[in-house]
C-alpha positions as CSV (number, residue, x, y, z in Angstrom):
1,M,0.0,0.0,0.0
2,P,1.8,3.2,-1.2
3,G,2.6,6.0,1.2
4,I,2.2,3.9,4.4
5,N,5.0,3.3,6.8
6,G,5.4,-0.1,8.5
7,T,3.4,-3.2,7.6
8,N,-0.2,-2.2,8.1
9,Y,-2.4,-5.3,7.9
10,S,-5.5,-3.5,9.3
11,T,-5.3,-0.8,6.6
12,A,-5.1,-3.4,3.9
13,F,-8.1,-5.3,5.3
14,D,-10.1,-2.0,5.4
15,A,-9.3,-1.3,1.8
16,L,-10.1,-4.9,0.8
17,Q,-13.5,-4.7,2.4
18,A,-14.3,-1.4,0.8
19,D,-13.3,-2.6,-2.6
20,I,-15.3,-5.9,-2.4
21,V,-18.4,-4.3,-0.9
22,G,-18.2,-1.6,-3.6
23,D,-17.8,-4.1,-6.4
24,S,-20.6,-3.1,-8.9
25,H,-20.4,-6.4,-10.7
26,R,-21.0,-8.6,-7.6
27,D,-23.8,-11.1,-7.2
28,S,-24.8,-13.4,-4.4
29,Q,-22.8,-16.3,-5.8
30,Q,-19.6,-14.3,-6.1
31,K,-16.4,-15.8,-4.6
32,Y,-13.6,-13.4,-3.9
33,V,-10.1,-14.8,-3.6
34,V,-7.6,-12.5,-1.8
35,V,-3.9,-13.2,-2.0
36,F,-2.3,-11.2,0.9
37,M,1.5,-10.7,0.3
38,S,3.9,-9.4,2.9
39,D,7.5,-9.3,3.9
40,G,7.1,-8.3,7.5
41,E,5.2,-8.5,10.8
42,P,2.1,-6.4,11.1
43,S,2.8,-3.0,12.8
44,D,-0.8,-2.2,13.5
45,M,-2.1,-5.4,15.2
46,G,-1.2,-4.7,18.8
47,S,1.3,-6.4,21.0
48,E,3.0,-9.7,20.0
49,S,0.6,-11.7,22.2
50,E,-2.4,-10.1,20.4
51,I,-1.3,-10.3,16.7
52,D,-2.7,-13.8,15.8
53,S,-6.1,-13.1,17.5
54,N,-6.3,-9.7,15.8
55,I,-5.4,-11.2,12.4
56,T,-8.1,-13.9,12.9
57,Q,-10.6,-11.2,13.8
58,E,-9.7,-9.1,10.7
59,V,-10.2,-12.2,8.4
60,K,-13.5,-13.1,10.2
61,S,-14.7,-9.5,10.0
62,L,-13.9,-9.3,6.2
63,Q,-15.7,-12.6,5.5
64,T,-18.7,-11.7,7.6
65,N,-19.1,-8.2,6.3
66,V,-18.7,-9.3,2.7
67,S,-21.3,-12.1,3.2
68,R,-23.8,-9.7,4.8
69,S,-23.4,-7.0,2.2
70,T,-23.0,-8.9,-1.0
71,G,-24.1,-12.5,-0.3
72,G,-20.7,-13.7,-1.6
73,N,-17.8,-15.2,0.2
74,V,-14.1,-14.5,0.6
75,I,-11.1,-16.9,0.7
76,V,-7.9,-15.4,2.0
77,S,-4.5,-16.9,1.1
78,S,-1.2,-15.4,2.0
79,V,2.4,-15.2,0.7
80,Y,5.6,-14.5,2.7
81,F,8.4,-13.1,0.6
82,G,10.9,-11.7,3.1
83,D,14.1,-12.7,4.7
84,K,15.3,-16.3,4.0
85,S,16.9,-16.7,7.4
86,L,13.8,-18.0,9.2
87,R,15.1,-18.7,12.7
88,K,12.5,-19.4,15.3
89,G,11.8,-16.3,17.3
90,D,13.1,-13.7,14.9
91,S,11.0,-11.2,13.1
92,A,11.1,-13.0,9.7
93,Y,9.9,-16.2,11.4
94,K,7.1,-14.4,13.2
95,A,6.0,-12.7,10.0
96,A,5.8,-16.0,8.1
97,Y,3.9,-17.6,11.0
98,H,1.3,-14.7,11.2
99,L,0.6,-15.1,7.5
100,Q,0.1,-18.9,8.0
101,V,-2.5,-18.0,10.7
102,M,-4.2,-15.6,8.2
103,A,-4.4,-18.3,5.5
104,A,-5.7,-20.9,7.9
105,Q,-8.4,-18.6,9.1
106,G,-9.3,-17.5,5.6
107,G,-9.7,-21.0,4.2
108,G,-6.9,-20.4,1.8
109,Q,-3.3,-21.4,1.2
110,F,0.0,-20.2,2.5
111,V,3.2,-19.9,0.4
112,D,6.6,-19.2,1.8
113,T,8.7,-18.0,-1.1
114,T,11.9,-18.4,0.8
115,K,11.5,-22.2,0.5
116,L,11.1,-22.2,-3.2
117,N,14.1,-23.4,-5.3
118,A,12.9,-21.8,-8.5
119,E,11.7,-18.4,-9.6
120,L,8.2,-17.8,-8.4
121,Q,5.5,-17.4,-11.1
122,I,2.1,-15.9,-10.5
123,E,0.6,-19.2,-11.6
124,D,2.3,-20.8,-8.6
125,L,0.0,-18.7,-6.4
126,I,-3.2,-18.3,-8.2
127,K,-5.2,-20.8,-10.2
128,V,-8.2,-19.4,-11.9
129,T,-10.8,-22.2,-12.2
130,S,-13.4,-20.2,-14.1
131,R,-13.4,-17.5,-16.6
132,C,-12.7,-14.0,-15.2
133,Q,-14.6,-10.9,-16.4
């Protein structure tokens, strides 16, 4: 998100919700697939002990509000593309873990790009199973 300092997950979720609810082409059968990409820990989700529960709440809130306002549903997947030196307890490790929590809550998939041996292609992250408009 341009012009924002830190890694502001909450700001991203607010924008996602506004975009989906404002989708003029939506219908009650619409399925939205979100791929949330980050290289860092959230800087706006409270203390370390609160982050996972706050991420869970953001995902639940997004899914509930979209369902109520559009009748559609949302799947949230996540991608970590930060530091390759994932050592338990360090910031990079925590960032990857928080994104795993997000994907699990969102019913999506988690991809850790640091564990890939080849160059990442967008097709590795997103598979479109029906025709997009």
